C-alpha positions in Angstrom: 0.0 0.0 0.0 1.3 3.4 -0.8 1.8 6.1 1.8 -0.2 9.2 0.6 1.4 12.0 2.5 0.4 14.9 0.3 3.5 16.8 1.3 4.0 20.5 0.7 7.3 22.3 0.3 8.5 24.9 2.8 11.8 26.2 4.0 14.6 23.7 4.4 14.3 23.9 8.2 10.5 23.2 7.9 11.1 20.2 5.6 13.8 18.8 7.9 11.5 19.3 10.9 8.8 17.4 9.0 11.1 14.4 8.4 12.3 14.6 12.0 8.7 14.7 13.3 7.8 11.6 11.3 10.9 9.8 12.4 10.3 10.6 16.1 6.6 9.7 15.8 7.4 6.4 14.2 9.8 5.6 17.0 7.2 6.4 19.7 6.8 2.7 20.5 10.3 1.4 19.8 12.9 0.9 17.1 12.3 2.2 13.5 11.7 -0.8 11.2 13.6 -1.0 7.9 10.3 -0.5 6.1 9.6 2.6 8.0 13.1 3.9 7.4 12.6 3.4 3.7 9.3 5.4 4.0 11.0 8.2 5.9 13.7 8.4 3.2 11.0 8.5 0.5 9.4 11.4 2.5 12.7 13.2 2.6 13.1 12.7 -1.2 9.5 13.9 -1.8 10.4 17.0 0.2 13.4 17.5 -2.0 15.9 17.0 0.8 19.3 15.7 -0.2 20.0 12.1 0.6 23.2 13.3 2.3 21.1 15.1 4.9 19.3 12.0 6.0 22.1 10.6 8.3 22.2 13.9 10.2 18.4 13.9 10.6 18.6 10.3 11.9 21.4 11.2 14.3 19.5 14.2 15.6 16.4 12.1 16.2 18.3 9.3 17.8 19.9 11.9 20.2 16.5 13.1 21.1 15.2 9.5 21.7 18.4 8.8 23.7 17.3 11.5 26.2 14.5 9.2 27.4 15.1 6.9 30.4 12.7 4.2 29.2 9.8 3.5 26.9 7.4 5.3 29.2 9.6 8.4 29.2 10.0 8.2 25.4 6.4 9.5 24.9 7.1 12.6 26.9 10.6 13.2 25.4 9.3 13.0 21.8 6.3 15.1 22.6 8.5 17.8 24.3 10.7 18.0 21.2 7.8 18.1 18.7 6.3 20.9 20.7 9.6 22.7 20.4 9.6 22.1 16.6 6.1 23.7 16.5 6.9 26.9 18.4 8.4 28.6 15.3 5.9 27.1 12.8 2.9 28.8 11.3 -0.5 27.2 12.0 -0.5 25.8 8.5 2.9 24.2 8.9 1.8 22.6 12.2 -1.4 21.3 10.5 0.8 19.9 7.7 3.0 18.0 10.2 0.0 16.8 12.1 -1.4 15.4 8.8 1.9 13.6 8.1 1.8 12.0 11.6 -1.8 11.0 11.3 -1.2 9.4 7.9 1.9 7.6 9.3 -0.2 6.2 12.2 -2.8 4.8 9.9 -0.2 3.6 7.3 1.4 1.1 9.6 -2.0 -0.2 10.6 -1.6 0.5 14.3 -3.4 3.6 15.2 -3.6 2.6 18.8 -4.5 4.6 21.9 -1.0 5.6 22.6 -0.6 7.3 19.2 -4.0 8.8 19.4 -3.3 10.3 22.8 0.0 11.6 21.5 -1.5 13.4 18.5 -4.3 14.8 20.7 -1.8 16.2 23.2 0.4 17.5 20.4 -2.4 19.4 18.6 -3.5 20.9 21.9 0.0 21.9 22.9 0.6 23.4 19.5 -2.6 25.4 20.1 -4.0 24.5 16.7 -7.3 26.3 16.4 -10.2 23.8 16.3 -7.7 21.0 17.0 -10.3 18.5 17.9 -12.3 19.0 14.7 -9.1 19.1 12.5 -7.7 16.0 14.0 -11.0 14.1 13.7 -11.2 15.2 10.1 -7.7 14.0 9.5 -8.3 10.6 11.2 -11.5 10.1 9.2 -9.7 11.0 5.9 -6.7 8.7 6.7 -9.0 5.8 7.5 -11.0 6.4 4.3 -7.8 6.6 2.2 -6.6 3.3 3.7 -10.0 1.7 3.0 -10.0 3.0 -0.6 -6.5 1.6 -1.1 -7.4 -1.8 0.3 -10.5 -1.9 -2.0 -8.3 -0.9 -5.0 -5.8 -3.7 -4.2 -8.7 -6.2 -3.8 -10.5 -5.3 -7.0 -7.3 -5.8 -8.9 -7.2 -9.5 -7.7 -10.8 -10.3 -8.8 -11.9 -12.1 -11.9 -14.1 -9.2 -13.0 -13.6 -8.1 -16.6 -10.8 -5.7 -17.2 -13.0 -2.8 -18.3 -15.0 -3.0 -15.1 -11.9 -3.4 -12.9 -10.2 -0.5 -14.6 -13.3 1.8 -14.2 -13.5 0.9 -10.5 -9.8 1.6 -10.0 -10.1 5.0 -11.7 -13.1 5.9 -9.6 -11.2 4.9 -6.4 -8.2 7.0 -7.5 -10.5 9.9 -8.2 -12.0 9.6 -4.7 -8.5 9.5 -3.2 -7.6 12.6 -5.1 -10.6 14.4 -3.8 -9.7 13.5 -0.2 -6.1 14.7 -0.8 -7.5 18.0 -2.1 -9.6 18.3 1.0 -6.6 17.8 3.2 -4.6 20.4 1.2 -7.4 22.8 1.7 -7.5 22.0 5.5 -3.7 22.6 5.7 -3.9 25.8 3.8 -6.7 27.1 6.0 -4.8 25.9 9.1 
């Protein structure tokens, strides 16, 4: 399944903070898997960051994670640093990062209570206006995107005629694009 992050460009510092935020969030419950590391590199590439910058981003994130005493403290340590990242960001940049994190949470299929609690606290501490509504909209959109992608993959494996399958896949892609456009609008308003 593809990760539909719908990234937007910003300053180099903002783009690096986006990648760091995703890395830290993905490490919330332990080590970063090789698959997730590949996804983070893809995000860095999508954000037009040089591949040579990636090791320093990882080192910075690992230094932050290293400040935690144990897994319980990891939550607070990561939250504290993401709150710092958000202090100098515009509302729109914070909403963009929040969308990246929500999408990542759904992508790995484990949008558990810990991640949900983390994102709620982060959006509140970032003082995102209407944070409850925005986060709920993002969660619903991410869940719908995931369902559409699952349906798309399923329809491709059926024995339906090609023309029918192709038209369903096109319609699903169109629906995904509309959802991506809605998120872009949400981020730009944020």
